[in-house]
C-alpha positions as CSV (number, residue, x, y, z in Angstrom):
1,M,-5.9,21.3,15.8
2,N,-4.0,20.3,19.5
3,H,-7.3,20.2,20.9
4,D,-8.8,17.9,17.9
5,A,-5.9,15.7,19.1
6,S,-6.8,16.0,22.1
7,L,-10.5,15.3,22.1
8,S,-9.6,12.1,19.3
9,A,-6.7,10.5,21.6
10,P,-8.2,8.6,24.3
11,P,-6.9,9.3,28.1
12,R,-4.1,7.4,29.0
13,R,-5.9,6.1,32.6
14,T,-8.9,5.6,30.6
15,R,-7.0,3.0,27.9
16,G,-5.7,1.3,31.1
17,I,-9.8,0.8,32.9
18,V,-10.5,-0.6,30.1
19,L,-7.8,-3.0,29.2
20,I,-7.7,-4.1,33.3
21,S,-11.6,-4.6,32.4
22,L,-10.9,-6.8,29.5
23,A,-8.9,-8.6,30.5
24,I,-11.2,-9.3,33.9
25,L,-13.9,-9.9,31.3
26,G,-11.4,-12.3,30.1
27,M,-10.5,-14.1,32.4
28,A,-13.7,-14.5,34.2
29,G,-15.4,-16.4,31.1
30,A,-12.5,-18.7,30.9
31,A,-13.2,-19.8,34.0
32,F,-16.4,-19.8,33.2
33,V,-16.1,-22.2,30.9
34,V,-14.1,-24.3,32.7
35,R,-15.6,-24.3,36.1
36,G,-16.6,-28.2,36.0
37,P,-13.1,-29.4,36.0
38,L,-11.7,-27.4,38.0
39,M,-14.3,-27.4,40.6
40,M,-13.4,-31.4,40.1
41,A,-9.4,-30.9,41.1
42,A,-10.2,-28.3,43.5
43,P,-11.0,-30.7,46.6
44,R,-7.4,-32.2,46.1
45,C,-5.9,-29.1,45.9
46,M,-6.9,-27.4,48.5
47,A,-6.4,-30.7,50.8
48,G,-2.8,-30.0,49.8
49,R,-2.8,-33.6,47.6
50,W,0.1,-33.7,45.1
51,H,-1.8,-36.7,43.0
52,G,-5.1,-35.4,41.0
53,C,-4.2,-31.8,41.8
54,F,-0.3,-30.9,41.1
55,D,0.2,-33.4,38.3
56,T,-2.8,-33.1,36.8
57,F,-3.8,-29.9,33.5
58,N,-7.2,-29.1,35.8
59,G,-5.1,-28.4,39.3
60,V,-2.2,-26.5,37.4
61,V,-5.3,-24.0,35.8
62,L,-6.9,-24.1,39.2
63,M,-3.7,-22.8,41.0
64,T,-2.9,-20.6,38.7
65,L,-6.0,-18.8,38.9
66,V,-6.0,-18.9,42.5
67,A,-2.3,-17.7,42.5
68,L,-3.4,-14.1,40.6
69,P,-4.1,-12.0,43.2
70,L,-0.4,-12.8,44.4
71,S,0.4,-11.6,40.3
72,A,-1.8,-8.4,40.6
73,L,0.2,-7.2,44.1
74,V,4.0,-8.5,42.7
75,V,2.6,-5.8,39.9
76,W,1.2,-3.1,41.5
77,A,4.5,-3.3,44.0
78,L,6.9,-3.2,41.0
79,A,5.0,-0.4,39.2
80,H,5.0,1.6,42.3
81,R,8.6,1.5,42.7
82,R,9.3,2.3,39.0
83,R,6.7,5.2,38.7
84,A,8.7,6.3,41.5
85,A,12.6,6.4,40.3
86,G,11.0,8.0,37.1
87,V,10.8,5.1,34.5
88,A,8.4,4.9,32.2
89,A,5.7,2.6,31.3
90,A,6.1,1.6,34.3
91,W,2.4,-0.3,34.9
92,R,3.3,-2.3,31.2
93,T,7.1,-3.1,32.0
94,S,5.5,-4.9,35.1
95,L,2.9,-6.6,33.8
96,A,5.1,-7.8,30.9
97,E,7.5,-9.0,33.7
98,V,4.7,-10.8,36.0
99,G,3.0,-12.4,33.5
100,M,5.5,-14.1,31.4
101,V,6.0,-16.0,34.8
102,H,3.0,-16.0,35.6
103,G,1.5,-18.0,32.7
104,T,4.6,-19.3,31.4
105,V,5.6,-21.6,34.5
106,P,3.0,-23.8,35.2
107,F,2.5,-24.5,32.3
108,L,6.3,-26.2,31.7
109,W,5.8,-27.7,35.4
110,L,3.6,-29.7,33.8
111,T,5.0,-29.8,30.8
112,M,8.0,-31.7,32.9
113,M,5.9,-33.5,35.1
114,P,7.1,-36.9,34.8
115,G,5.1,-40.2,33.3
116,G,4.9,-44.1,35.0
117,G,7.4,-45.0,33.5
118,A,10.0,-42.3,33.8
119,G,13.4,-43.5,34.3
120,I,12.4,-47.2,32.9
121,V,11.1,-47.0,29.8
122,P,13.6,-45.6,26.9
123,A,13.7,-41.9,25.5
124,R,11.7,-41.7,22.2
125,V,11.4,-39.1,19.9
126,S,9.4,-38.4,17.0
127,L,11.1,-35.8,14.2
128,V,8.6,-36.7,11.4
129,P,6.6,-33.3,11.0
130,L,2.6,-33.6,11.6
131,R,2.9,-37.1,12.5
132,D,2.1,-37.1,15.9
133,L,-1.1,-33.8,15.3
134,V,-3.3,-36.9,14.8
135,T,-2.5,-38.3,18.4
136,M,-2.5,-34.9,20.5
137,G,-6.2,-34.1,19.9
138,P,-8.0,-30.8,20.3
139,L,-7.0,-31.0,24.0
140,G,-3.1,-31.5,23.3
141,I,-3.3,-28.9,20.6
142,V,-4.3,-25.8,22.7
143,G,-2.5,-27.0,25.5
144,N,0.7,-26.8,23.7
145,L,-0.3,-23.7,22.2
146,L,-0.6,-21.9,25.3
147,V,2.8,-23.1,26.6
148,F,4.8,-20.3,25.4
149,A,1.8,-18.0,24.4
150,S,2.4,-16.0,27.6
151,L,5.8,-15.7,26.9
152,G,5.6,-14.9,23.2
153,F,2.5,-12.0,24.4
154,F,4.0,-10.6,26.7
155,A,8.3,-10.1,26.3
156,P,8.5,-8.1,23.1
157,M,6.3,-6.0,25.6
158,R,9.1,-5.8,27.7
159,F,12.5,-6.4,25.7
160,A,12.5,-4.2,22.7
161,A,14.8,-6.6,20.9
162,L,12.2,-9.1,21.2
163,A,9.9,-6.6,19.1
164,S,9.1,-8.2,15.7
165,V,7.3,-11.6,14.7
166,P,10.7,-13.6,13.9
167,R,12.1,-13.2,16.8
168,I,9.3,-14.1,18.7
169,L,8.9,-17.3,16.4
170,A,12.6,-18.3,17.6
171,L,12.1,-17.1,21.3
172,G,9.1,-19.9,21.2
173,A,10.8,-22.8,19.0
174,G,14.0,-21.9,21.1
175,C,12.0,-22.8,24.1
176,S,10.2,-25.5,23.1
177,V,13.6,-27.7,21.7
178,L,15.0,-26.7,25.2
179,V,11.9,-28.1,26.8
180,E,12.0,-31.1,24.5
181,T,15.4,-31.5,25.0
182,A,15.0,-32.1,28.6
183,Q,12.3,-34.4,28.8
184,Y,14.5,-36.8,26.4
185,V,17.6,-36.8,29.0
186,L,16.0,-36.8,31.8
187,R,13.9,-39.5,30.4
188,L,10.5,-38.7,32.0
189,D,8.2,-41.2,29.9
190,R,7.3,-38.6,27.1
191,V,7.8,-38.2,23.5
192,S,10.2,-35.6,22.5
193,S,8.8,-34.3,19.2
194,V,9.4,-31.9,16.7
195,D,5.2,-31.1,16.4
196,D,5.1,-30.2,19.9
197,V,7.9,-27.2,18.7
198,L,6.1,-26.2,16.0
199,V,3.2,-25.5,17.9
200,N,4.5,-24.9,20.9
201,A,6.1,-21.4,18.4
202,A,3.1,-21.0,16.7
203,G,1.4,-20.4,20.1
204,A,4.6,-17.8,21.1
205,V,3.5,-16.1,17.6
206,L,-0.2,-16.1,17.7
207,A,-0.2,-14.7,21.2
208,G,2.4,-12.4,20.0
209,L,0.3,-11.0,17.0
210,A,-2.2,-10.4,19.6
211,S,-0.4,-7.8,21.7
212,R,1.4,-6.4,18.4
213,R,-0.2,-2.7,19.3
214,W,1.6,-2.7,22.8
215,W,5.2,-4.1,21.7
216,R,5.5,-1.8,18.4
217,T,5.7,1.2,20.3
218,T,8.5,-0.5,22.9
219,A,11.5,-0.7,20.4
220,K,11.1,3.2,20.0
221,A,11.0,4.1,23.6
222,P,12.3,1.6,25.6
223,S,10.8,1.6,28.7
224,D,13.7,0.7,31.6
225,Q,15.3,3.8,30.9
226,P,14.0,7.0,33.1
227,R,12.1,10.2,32.0
228,P,14.9,13.4,31.3
229,A,14.4,15.7,33.4
230,P,12.9,19.2,32.3
231,A,15.2,21.0,31.2
232,P,15.6,24.5,33.4
233,A,13.3,27.3,32.1
234,G,15.5,30.3,31.0
């Protein structure tokens, strides 16, 4: 019985290799799709120019991809330290922490970039649901879906208290409300729209559903707790 169970369940190391390989393939595919726009922003980013790089979607995505090796190194360092301390699920916890930051901060940066009339034009608010979706366009909708996608994907893997769809929805909506409020208060020449909140929250939920296989086990076994020491024989 135990032999059959061990054969039916793949080794943990094999699953990790498969997941890493899929992640690499996914990133490579995404880079291939957006290679044209990214290469247009590359010269300005490599020259350290603000305009045309750090204030554009293409430039921010390019710098996010460039920073991937550094994020991978941070994941390795955190996981190595946790494993030495006997923490369970060290790799998953470390990947979730770094993934939340690496995948969310660049989009928040882009969202908080001021427009041409920042501080001059009055703050604008749109509270009618679904009215602004038409003006967003496909690129705008995809961009809004990605703002808190990493947070929705990794947060329930890291925090057991967030391991449910309603809580991921509340997390995405709450963070989006804070961003829209900051845009209004700081007068960034952006429209604080309820549709942005809806699409941001939807992106967090969709990403959370994509990682559901991993965060469903988080609530059962908190990852920050060290493994219990084996009882002495006899």
